[in-house]
C-alpha positions as YAML, in Angstrom:
chain: A
units: angstrom
residues:
- id: 1
  name: MET
  ca: [-13.45, -17.73, -21.15]
- id: 2
  name: ILE
  ca: [-11.19, -17.70, -24.04]
- id: 3
  name: ALA
  ca: [-13.43, -16.37, -26.56]
- id: 4
  name: GLN
  ca: [-14.83, -13.69, -23.73]
- id: 5
  name: ASN
  ca: [-11.11, -12.53, -23.49]
- id: 6
  name: LEU
  ca: [-10.63, -12.40, -27.35]
- id: 7
  name: GLY
  ca: [-13.52, -10.44, -27.69]
- id: 8
  name: ALA
  ca: [-12.60, -7.74, -24.79]
- id: 9
  name: LEU
  ca: [-9.37, -7.61, -26.48]
- id: 10
  name: ALA
  ca: [-10.73, -6.74, -29.78]
- id: 11
  name: GLY
  ca: [-13.08, -4.60, -28.18]
- id: 12
  name: LEU
  ca: [-10.04, -2.55, -26.77]
- id: 13
  name: ALA
  ca: [-8.41, -2.48, -30.11]
- id: 14
  name: VAL
  ca: [-11.66, -1.05, -31.87]
- id: 15
  name: ALA
  ca: [-11.59, 1.41, -28.78]
- id: 16
  name: ALA
  ca: [-8.47, 2.59, -29.08]
- id: 17
  name: PHE
  ca: [-8.57, 3.36, -32.95]
- id: 18
  name: ALA
  ca: [-11.80, 5.32, -32.27]
- id: 19
  name: ALA
  ca: [-9.98, 7.37, -29.15]
- id: 20
  name: LEU
  ca: [-7.07, 7.86, -31.26]
- id: 21
  name: GLY
  ca: [-9.41, 9.58, -34.08]
- id: 22
  name: LEU
  ca: [-11.36, 11.62, -31.36]
- id: 23
  name: VAL
  ca: [-8.36, 13.10, -29.99]
- id: 24
  name: ALA
  ca: [-6.78, 13.79, -33.09]
- id: 25
  name: ARG
  ca: [-10.32, 15.73, -34.01]
- id: 26
  name: ARG
  ca: [-10.48, 17.29, -31.00]
- id: 27
  name: ARG
  ca: [-6.95, 18.07, -30.24]
- id: 28
  name: PRO
  ca: [-7.00, 18.73, -26.48]
- id: 29
  name: LYS
  ca: [-4.54, 20.71, -24.82]
- id: 30
  name: VAL
  ca: [-4.38, 17.82, -22.22]
- id: 31
  name: VAL
  ca: [-6.26, 14.18, -21.56]
- id: 32
  name: VAL
  ca: [-6.95, 13.35, -18.03]
- id: 33
  name: SER
  ca: [-7.27, 9.48, -17.28]
- id: 34
  name: VAL
  ca: [-8.56, 8.14, -13.98]
- id: 35
  name: GLY
  ca: [-7.58, 4.54, -14.58]
- id: 36
  name: GLY
  ca: [-8.89, 1.34, -15.18]
- id: 37
  name: TYR
  ca: [-9.12, -0.51, -18.53]
- id: 38
  name: ALA
  ca: [-11.41, 1.63, -19.90]
- id: 39
  name: SER
  ca: [-9.06, 4.92, -19.61]
- id: 40
  name: LEU
  ca: [-6.37, 2.82, -21.93]
- id: 41
  name: PRO
  ca: [-7.88, 3.86, -25.66]
- id: 42
  name: ALA
  ca: [-7.87, 7.72, -24.90]
- id: 43
  name: SER
  ca: [-4.68, 7.63, -23.07]
- id: 44
  name: PHE
  ca: [-3.25, 5.71, -26.03]
- id: 45
  name: GLY
  ca: [-4.17, 8.62, -28.51]
- id: 46
  name: ALA
  ca: [-3.18, 11.08, -26.10]
- id: 47
  name: LEU
  ca: [0.29, 9.72, -26.22]
- id: 48
  name: VAL
  ca: [0.42, 8.69, -29.88]
- id: 49
  name: LEU
  ca: [-0.26, 12.36, -31.01]
- id: 50
  name: GLY
  ca: [1.78, 14.20, -28.37]
- id: 51
  name: VAL
  ca: [-0.97, 15.28, -25.95]
- id: 52
  name: PRO
  ca: [0.01, 15.90, -22.50]
- id: 53
  name: LEU
  ca: [-1.56, 12.67, -20.26]
- id: 54
  name: VAL
  ca: [-2.40, 13.40, -16.59]
- id: 55
  name: LEU
  ca: [-2.77, 10.75, -14.70]
- id: 56
  name: VAL
  ca: [-5.53, 10.38, -11.56]
- id: 57
  name: ASN
  ca: [-4.74, 8.06, -8.93]
- id: 58
  name: VAL
  ca: [-7.27, 7.91, -5.79]
- id: 59
  name: ASP
  ca: [-6.12, 4.68, -4.10]
- id: 60
  name: ALA
  ca: [-2.63, 4.06, -2.22]
- id: 61
  name: ALA
  ca: [-1.76, 1.14, -4.62]
- id: 62
  name: PRO
  ca: [-1.93, 2.17, -8.46]
- id: 63
  name: GLY
  ca: [-3.93, 0.09, -10.68]
- id: 64
  name: LEU
  ca: [-2.69, -1.99, -13.83]
- id: 65
  name: ALA
  ca: [-3.51, 0.80, -16.15]
- id: 66
  name: ASN
  ca: [-2.20, 3.62, -13.88]
- id: 67
  name: ARG
  ca: [0.93, 1.73, -13.62]
- id: 68
  name: LEU
  ca: [1.55, 1.03, -17.53]
- id: 69
  name: LEU
  ca: [0.86, 4.37, -17.86]
- id: 70
  name: GLY
  ca: [2.21, 6.00, -15.36]
- id: 71
  name: ARG
  ca: [5.83, 6.03, -17.23]
- id: 72
  name: PHE
  ca: [4.78, 8.11, -19.80]
- id: 73
  name: ALA
  ca: [2.44, 10.40, -18.15]
- id: 74
  name: ARG
  ca: [3.17, 13.92, -17.59]
- id: 75
  name: ALA
  ca: [1.97, 13.87, -14.04]
- id: 76
  name: SER
  ca: [-0.12, 11.70, -11.73]
- id: 77
  name: ALA
  ca: [-2.12, 13.38, -9.16]
- id: 78
  name: VAL
  ca: [-2.47, 11.17, -6.43]
- id: 79
  name: GLY
  ca: [-4.44, 10.93, -3.44]
- id: 80
  name: TRP
  ca: [-1.81, 9.45, -0.80]
- id: 81
  name: SER
  ca: [2.01, 10.15, -0.19]
- id: 82
  name: GLY
  ca: [4.05, 7.34, -1.09]
- id: 83
  name: THR
  ca: [1.89, 6.39, -4.00]
- id: 84
  name: ARG
  ca: [4.54, 4.47, -6.42]
- id: 85
  name: LEU
  ca: [4.09, 6.42, -9.51]
- id: 86
  name: PRO
  ca: [6.50, 8.78, -11.86]
- id: 87
  name: ARG
  ca: [6.01, 12.25, -11.21]
- id: 88
  name: ALA
  ca: [3.36, 12.08, -8.27]
- id: 89
  name: VAL
  ca: [2.03, 15.22, -7.12]
- id: 90
  name: VAL
  ca: [-0.12, 14.56, -3.79]
- id: 91
  name: THR
  ca: [-3.30, 16.23, -4.45]
- id: 92
  name: GLY
  ca: [-5.77, 14.10, -2.45]
- id: 93
  name: THR
  ca: [-9.19, 12.60, -2.82]
- id: 94
  name: PRO
  ca: [-12.43, 15.32, -4.05]
- id: 95
  name: VAL
  ca: [-14.57, 14.71, -1.43]
- id: 96
  name: ARG
  ca: [-18.40, 16.27, -1.12]
- id: 97
  name: PRO
  ca: [-18.04, 19.73, 0.98]
- id: 98
  name: GLU
  ca: [-20.66, 18.54, 3.46]
- id: 99
  name: ILE
  ca: [-18.32, 15.54, 4.25]
- id: 100
  name: ALA
  ca: [-15.04, 17.64, 5.08]
- id: 101
  name: ALA
  ca: [-17.50, 20.06, 6.95]
- id: 102
  name: ALA
  ca: [-19.29, 17.08, 9.12]
- id: 103
  name: GLY
  ca: [-19.23, 18.35, 12.65]
- id: 104
  name: ARG
  ca: [-17.71, 16.26, 15.27]
- id: 105
  name: SER
  ca: [-18.01, 17.94, 18.71]
- id: 106
  name: ILE
  ca: [-20.21, 16.39, 21.35]
- id: 107
  name: GLU
  ca: [-23.04, 18.71, 20.65]
- id: 108
  name: ASP
  ca: [-22.71, 17.64, 16.86]
- id: 109
  name: ARG
  ca: [-22.72, 14.15, 17.63]
- id: 110
  name: ARG
  ca: [-25.88, 14.25, 19.42]
- id: 111
  name: ALA
  ca: [-27.71, 16.46, 16.82]
- id: 112
  name: ALA
  ca: [-26.63, 14.02, 14.46]
- id: 113
  name: ARG
  ca: [-27.86, 10.96, 16.52]
- id: 114
  name: GLN
  ca: [-31.29, 12.77, 16.71]
- id: 115
  name: VAL
  ca: [-31.69, 12.85, 13.10]
- id: 116
  name: LEU
  ca: [-30.67, 9.55, 12.49]
- id: 117
  name: GLY
  ca: [-33.10, 8.39, 15.17]
- id: 118
  name: LEU
  ca: [-30.68, 7.12, 17.88]
- id: 119
  name: PRO
  ca: [-30.31, 7.54, 21.52]
- id: 120
  name: VAL
  ca: [-28.34, 10.76, 21.89]
- id: 121
  name: ASP
  ca: [-26.48, 9.38, 24.94]
- id: 122
  name: ARG
  ca: [-25.20, 6.30, 24.01]
- id: 123
  name: ALA
  ca: [-21.50, 5.82, 22.20]
- id: 124
  name: THR
  ca: [-22.56, 5.14, 18.52]
- id: 125
  name: VAL
  ca: [-20.73, 2.42, 15.85]
- id: 126
  name: VAL
  ca: [-21.59, 3.15, 12.58]
- id: 127
  name: VAL
  ca: [-21.28, -0.04, 10.05]
- id: 128
  name: PHE
  ca: [-21.23, 0.08, 6.71]
- id: 129
  name: GLY
  ca: [-19.65, -1.38, 3.60]
- id: 130
  name: GLY
  ca: [-20.93, 0.44, 0.26]
- id: 131
  name: SER
  ca: [-24.05, 0.80, -1.64]
- id: 132
  name: LEU
  ca: [-24.24, -3.18, -2.17]
- id: 133
  name: GLY
  ca: [-23.11, -3.92, 1.57]
- id: 134
  name: ALA
  ca: [-20.08, -5.85, 2.66]
- id: 135
  name: ARG
  ca: [-21.42, -9.55, 3.62]
- id: 136
  name: ARG
  ca: [-18.74, -10.50, 6.23]
- id: 137
  name: ILE
  ca: [-19.38, -7.07, 7.98]
- id: 138
  name: ASN
  ca: [-22.91, -7.46, 7.60]
- id: 139
  name: ASN
  ca: [-22.85, -10.98, 9.39]
- id: 140
  name: ALA
  ca: [-20.68, -9.84, 12.09]
- id: 141
  name: VAL
  ca: [-23.27, -7.48, 13.43]
- id: 142
  name: PRO
  ca: [-25.94, -9.53, 14.79]
- id: 143
  name: GLY
  ca: [-23.68, -11.29, 16.87]
- id: 144
  name: LEU
  ca: [-21.76, -7.98, 17.92]
- id: 145
  name: ALA
  ca: [-25.73, -6.43, 18.85]
- id: 146
  name: GLU
  ca: [-25.77, -9.65, 21.05]
- id: 147
  name: GLU
  ca: [-22.67, -9.08, 22.84]
- id: 148
  name: TRP
  ca: [-23.59, -5.80, 23.94]
- id: 149
  name: ARG
  ca: [-27.29, -6.38, 24.65]
- id: 150
  name: SER
  ca: [-27.15, -5.64, 28.10]
- id: 151
  name: ARG
  ca: [-25.14, -2.44, 27.47]
- id: 152
  name: GLU
  ca: [-26.93, 0.35, 27.71]
- id: 153
  name: ASP
  ca: [-23.76, 2.61, 26.78]
- id: 154
  name: ARG
  ca: [-23.42, 1.08, 22.92]
- id: 155
  name: SER
  ca: [-25.54, 1.87, 19.57]
- id: 156
  name: ILE
  ca: [-24.89, 0.42, 16.28]
- id: 157
  name: TYR
  ca: [-26.07, 2.22, 13.08]
- id: 158
  name: HIS
  ca: [-26.08, -0.50, 10.51]
- id: 159
  name: ILE
  ca: [-26.27, 0.50, 7.02]
- id: 160
  name: VAL
  ca: [-26.81, -3.24, 5.41]
- id: 161
  name: GLY
  ca: [-26.88, -2.36, 1.78]
- id: 162
  name: ARG
  ca: [-29.08, -3.05, -0.55]
- id: 163
  name: ARG
  ca: [-27.79, -6.76, -1.67]
- id: 164
  name: ASP
  ca: [-27.78, -8.43, 1.67]
- id: 165
  name: TRP
  ca: [-30.72, -6.02, 3.35]
- id: 166
  name: GLU
  ca: [-33.68, -8.73, 2.71]
- id: 167
  name: ALA
  ca: [-31.25, -11.72, 4.35]
- id: 168
  name: VAL
  ca: [-30.29, -9.48, 7.24]
- id: 169
  name: GLU
  ca: [-33.85, -8.05, 8.05]
- id: 170
  name: ALA
  ca: [-35.09, -11.72, 8.17]
- id: 171
  name: THR
  ca: [-32.80, -12.16, 11.35]
- id: 172
  name: THR
  ca: [-34.62, -11.04, 14.40]
- id: 173
  name: PRO
  ca: [-32.54, -10.33, 17.43]
- id: 174
  name: ALA
  ca: [-33.09, -11.07, 20.64]
- id: 175
  name: THR
  ca: [-34.58, -8.65, 22.78]
- id: 176
  name: GLY
  ca: [-32.04, -6.09, 24.21]
- id: 177
  name: ALA
  ca: [-30.03, -6.76, 20.86]
- id: 178
  name: ARG
  ca: [-32.65, -5.14, 19.16]
- id: 179
  name: GLU
  ca: [-32.49, -2.17, 20.73]
- id: 180
  name: THR
  ca: [-28.69, -1.58, 20.70]
- id: 181
  name: VAL
  ca: [-28.86, -1.92, 16.34]
- id: 182
  name: ARG
  ca: [-31.00, 0.16, 13.83]
- id: 183
  name: ARG
  ca: [-30.54, -1.03, 10.52]
- id: 184
  name: VAL
  ca: [-31.36, 0.74, 7.44]
- id: 185
  name: PRO
  ca: [-30.67, -0.38, 3.43]
- id: 186
  name: TYR
  ca: [-28.93, 2.71, 2.57]
- id: 187
  name: GLU
  ca: [-28.27, 5.88, 3.44]
- id: 188
  name: GLU
  ca: [-27.64, 9.20, 1.59]
- id: 189
  name: ARG
  ca: [-27.15, 11.47, 4.53]
- id: 190
  name: MET
  ca: [-23.71, 10.10, 4.91]
- id: 191
  name: ALA
  ca: [-22.23, 13.67, 6.35]
- id: 192
  name: THR
  ca: [-24.92, 13.36, 9.34]
- id: 193
  name: VAL
  ca: [-23.66, 9.89, 9.65]
- id: 194
  name: TYR
  ca: [-20.10, 10.67, 9.81]
- id: 195
  name: SER
  ca: [-21.09, 13.37, 12.57]
- id: 196
  name: ALA
  ca: [-23.15, 10.73, 14.85]
- id: 197
  name: ALA
  ca: [-20.07, 8.32, 14.70]
- id: 198
  name: ASP
  ca: [-17.91, 7.88, 17.43]
- id: 199
  name: ILE
  ca: [-16.40, 4.90, 15.13]
- id: 200
  name: VAL
  ca: [-16.96, 3.74, 11.93]
- id: 201
  name: VAL
  ca: [-16.51, -0.29, 10.47]
- id: 202
  name: CYS
  ca: [-16.56, -0.70, 7.13]
- id: 203
  name: ARG
  ca: [-14.33, -1.27, 4.23]
- id: 204
  name: ALA
  ca: [-11.24, 0.67, 3.14]
- id: 205
  name: GLY
  ca: [-12.53, 1.92, -0.80]
- id: 206
  name: ALA
  ca: [-10.45, 4.54, -1.89]
- id: 207
  name: MET
  ca: [-13.63, 7.50, -1.57]
- id: 208
  name: THR
  ca: [-14.40, 5.90, 1.77]
- id: 209
  name: VAL
  ca: [-10.98, 6.28, 3.10]
- id: 210
  name: ALA
  ca: [-10.86, 9.91, 1.67]
- id: 211
  name: GLU
  ca: [-13.97, 10.85, 3.39]
- id: 212
  name: LEU
  ca: [-13.10, 9.65, 6.85]
- id: 213
  name: ALA
  ca: [-9.91, 11.21, 6.58]
- id: 214
  name: ALA
  ca: [-11.81, 14.58, 5.28]
- id: 215
  name: ALA
  ca: [-14.63, 14.12, 8.34]
- id: 216
  name: GLY
  ca: [-12.04, 13.67, 10.96]
- id: 217
  name: VAL
  ca: [-13.54, 10.01, 12.27]
- id: 218
  name: PRO
  ca: [-11.62, 6.98, 13.84]
- id: 219
  name: SER
  ca: [-12.31, 3.63, 12.23]
- id: 220
  name: VAL
  ca: [-11.69, -0.06, 11.87]
- id: 221
  name: LEU
  ca: [-11.07, -0.93, 8.67]
- id: 222
  name: VAL
  ca: [-11.91, -4.55, 7.05]
- id: 223
  name: PRO
  ca: [-10.33, -4.49, 3.58]
- id: 224
  name: LEU
  ca: [-12.07, -6.20, 0.97]
- id: 225
  name: PRO
  ca: [-10.00, -9.19, 0.31]
- id: 226
  name: GLY
  ca: [-8.82, -10.35, -3.19]
- id: 227
  name: ALA
  ca: [-9.25, -6.57, -4.61]
- id: 228
  name: PRO
  ca: [-7.08, -5.83, -7.51]
- id: 229
  name: GLY
  ca: [-3.49, -5.34, -6.29]
- id: 230
  name: ASP
  ca: [-4.69, -5.74, -2.81]
- id: 231
  name: HIS
  ca: [-5.43, -1.68, -3.22]
- id: 232
  name: GLN
  ca: [-7.79, -1.48, -0.13]
- id: 233
  name: THR
  ca: [-5.26, -2.68, 2.25]
- id: 234
  name: ALA
  ca: [-2.77, -0.44, 1.20]
- id: 235
  name: ASN
  ca: [-5.82, 2.13, 1.87]
- id: 236
  name: ALA
  ca: [-6.33, 1.05, 5.08]
- id: 237
  name: ARG
  ca: [-2.64, 1.13, 6.06]
- id: 238
  name: VAL
  ca: [-2.34, 4.86, 5.22]
- id: 239
  name: LEU
  ca: [-4.81, 5.59, 8.17]
- id: 240
  name: GLU
  ca: [-3.15, 2.97, 10.08]
- id: 241
  name: ARG
  ca: [0.19, 4.57, 10.23]
- id: 242
  name: ALA
  ca: [-1.11, 8.02, 10.94]
- id: 243
  name: GLY
  ca: [-2.70, 6.37, 13.74]
- id: 244
  name: ALA
  ca: [-6.47, 7.14, 12.74]
- id: 245
  name: ALA
  ca: [-7.49, 3.39, 11.98]
- id: 246
  name: VAL
  ca: [-7.33, -0.31, 13.06]
- id: 247
  name: VAL
  ca: [-6.84, -2.72, 10.25]
- id: 248
  name: LEU
  ca: [-9.07, -5.96, 10.84]
- id: 249
  name: PRO
  ca: [-8.49, -8.60, 8.28]
- id: 250
  name: ASP
  ca: [-11.57, -9.85, 6.89]
- id: 251
  name: ILE
  ca: [-11.02, -13.14, 7.89]
- id: 252
  name: ASP
  ca: [-10.93, -12.31, 11.42]
- id: 253
  name: CYS
  ca: [-14.04, -9.76, 11.48]
- id: 254
  name: ASP
  ca: [-16.31, -11.96, 13.60]
- id: 255
  name: PRO
  ca: [-18.46, -10.62, 16.44]
- id: 256
  name: PRO
  ca: [-15.75, -11.74, 19.24]
- id: 257
  name: ARG
  ca: [-12.78, -9.97, 17.75]
- id: 258
  name: LEU
  ca: [-14.97, -7.15, 16.55]
- id: 259
  name: ALA
  ca: [-16.20, -6.50, 20.19]
- id: 260
  name: THR
  ca: [-12.92, -6.72, 21.63]
- id: 261
  name: VAL
  ca: [-11.49, -4.15, 19.13]
- id: 262
  name: LEU
  ca: [-14.37, -2.08, 19.72]
- id: 263
  name: ASP
  ca: [-14.57, -2.58, 23.53]
- id: 264
  name: LYS
  ca: [-11.03, -1.47, 23.57]
- id: 265
  name: LEU
  ca: [-10.99, 1.43, 21.36]
- id: 266
  name: LEU
  ca: [-14.29, 3.06, 22.73]
- id: 267
  name: SER
  ca: [-13.54, 2.48, 26.36]
- id: 268
  name: ASP
  ca: [-11.35, 5.33, 25.92]
- id: 269
  name: PRO
  ca: [-12.73, 8.39, 24.42]
- id: 270
  name: ASP
  ca: [-9.45, 10.56, 24.49]
- id: 271
  name: ALA
  ca: [-7.47, 8.06, 22.07]
- id: 272
  name: LEU
  ca: [-10.70, 8.12, 19.88]
- id: 273
  name: ASP
  ca: [-10.25, 11.63, 19.73]
- id: 274
  name: THR
  ca: [-6.76, 11.51, 19.02]
- id: 275
  name: MET
  ca: [-7.54, 9.18, 16.44]
- id: 276
  name: GLY
  ca: [-9.98, 11.63, 14.86]
- id: 277
  name: ARG
  ca: [-7.48, 14.72, 14.60]
- id: 278
  name: ALA
  ca: [-5.01, 12.22, 13.15]
- id: 279
  name: ALA
  ca: [-7.74, 11.03, 10.00]
- id: 280
  name: ARG
  ca: [-8.43, 14.94, 9.81]
- id: 281
  name: SER
  ca: [-4.79, 15.44, 9.69]
- id: 282
  name: LEU
  ca: [-4.40, 13.47, 6.43]
- id: 283
  name: GLY
  ca: [-7.87, 14.82, 4.72]
- id: 284
  name: ARG
  ca: [-7.32, 17.64, 1.87]
- id: 285
  name: PRO
  ca: [-10.52, 19.55, 1.50]
- id: 286
  name: ASP
  ca: [-8.68, 21.41, -1.36]
- id: 287
  name: ALA
  ca: [-8.32, 18.34, -3.30]
- id: 288
  name: ALA
  ca: [-10.75, 19.37, -6.09]
- id: 289
  name: ASP
  ca: [-8.76, 22.64, -6.85]
- id: 290
  name: ALA
  ca: [-5.61, 20.80, -6.19]
- id: 291
  name: GLY
  ca: [-6.31, 18.28, -9.07]
- id: 292
  name: ALA
  ca: [-7.71, 21.01, -11.20]
- id: 293
  name: ARG
  ca: [-4.26, 22.75, -11.08]
- id: 294
  name: VAL
  ca: [-2.44, 19.93, -12.03]
- id: 295
  name: VAL
  ca: [-4.04, 19.59, -14.86]
- id: 296
  name: GLU
  ca: [-4.22, 23.30, -15.85]
- id: 297
  name: ASP
  ca: [-0.30, 23.59, -15.41]
- id: 298
  name: HIS
  ca: [0.07, 20.94, -18.05]
- id: 299
  name: ALA
  ca: [-2.58, 22.32, -20.31]
- id: 300
  name: ARG
  ca: [-0.56, 25.85, -20.44]
- id: 301
  name: ARG
  ca: [2.48, 23.94, -21.06]
- id: 302
  name: ALA
  ca: [1.24, 22.07, -24.00]
- id: 303
  name: PRO
  ca: [2.41, 24.01, -27.47]
- id: 304
  name: GLN
  ca: [-0.37, 25.27, -29.55]
- id: 305
  name: ARG
  ca: [-1.70, 23.38, -32.27]
- id: 306
  name: LYS
  ca: [-3.89, 24.37, -35.23]
- id: 307
  name: GLY
  ca: [-7.43, 23.70, -34.34]
- id: 308
  name: ALA
  ca: [-6.58, 23.09, -30.64]
- id: 309
  name: ARG
  ca: [-9.30, 23.57, -28.24]
...
């Protein structure tokens, strides 16, 4: 472990000198950093050579790299109000246009459910945990389906993730529960998924939370425990404070508790609609343009240098 850490530090030092040379040769008008340790070398080069540095921070809680760089950056384009970085400008987090355009009317939901092979007249709970999946959430879904096995008004669309697919697929639910849940290993049609959902159960990564807001979808958020800086909890709390989400700690994400939370929410469609509107009020469909304006503004302010591009 010590050898690996020393190797990483040595690699970072080599990368810093390489990035310094690159910035010196190219002489950009501005350098944009999206955070993470990989951003440090180029950011270091910008600061040493006096090139304006603009940070992009999509999590509600900044990571270590952005916290270190923030005091020197000319501006920080952040996803959420209240993100604690110097000279923060709230631009939102860019999402795909089709996500922001996802229809949420009753007719839109019925049409989307038909596309996904779901009963069109059942309230639909969508569950996912990213491309690999979220084991705690995945483990809770079979029990949730069992809790609802006698109901004919509930449907679960479970996007399992590739890591856990074989293990989850090997479990065969009882008759009734099998009719309640439909499983897929992966799903690319997320705009359709958001249209179909009455509510979503998922983790609280930056892009997921931004998509929920842009699409206006109510959610039960189960933050990943141990995430650096507990940033997923910070992301989830943004939606919770707005009335757009319920935060369920990972340790409490078991079938009885999840069923209790969802039953309460699904029993009040008006409250769900209010949550959806609250979520959409946080969305920033112009986030890409807003972020670009921050970068362009600081590029225009940069002094012209010989050989600058």
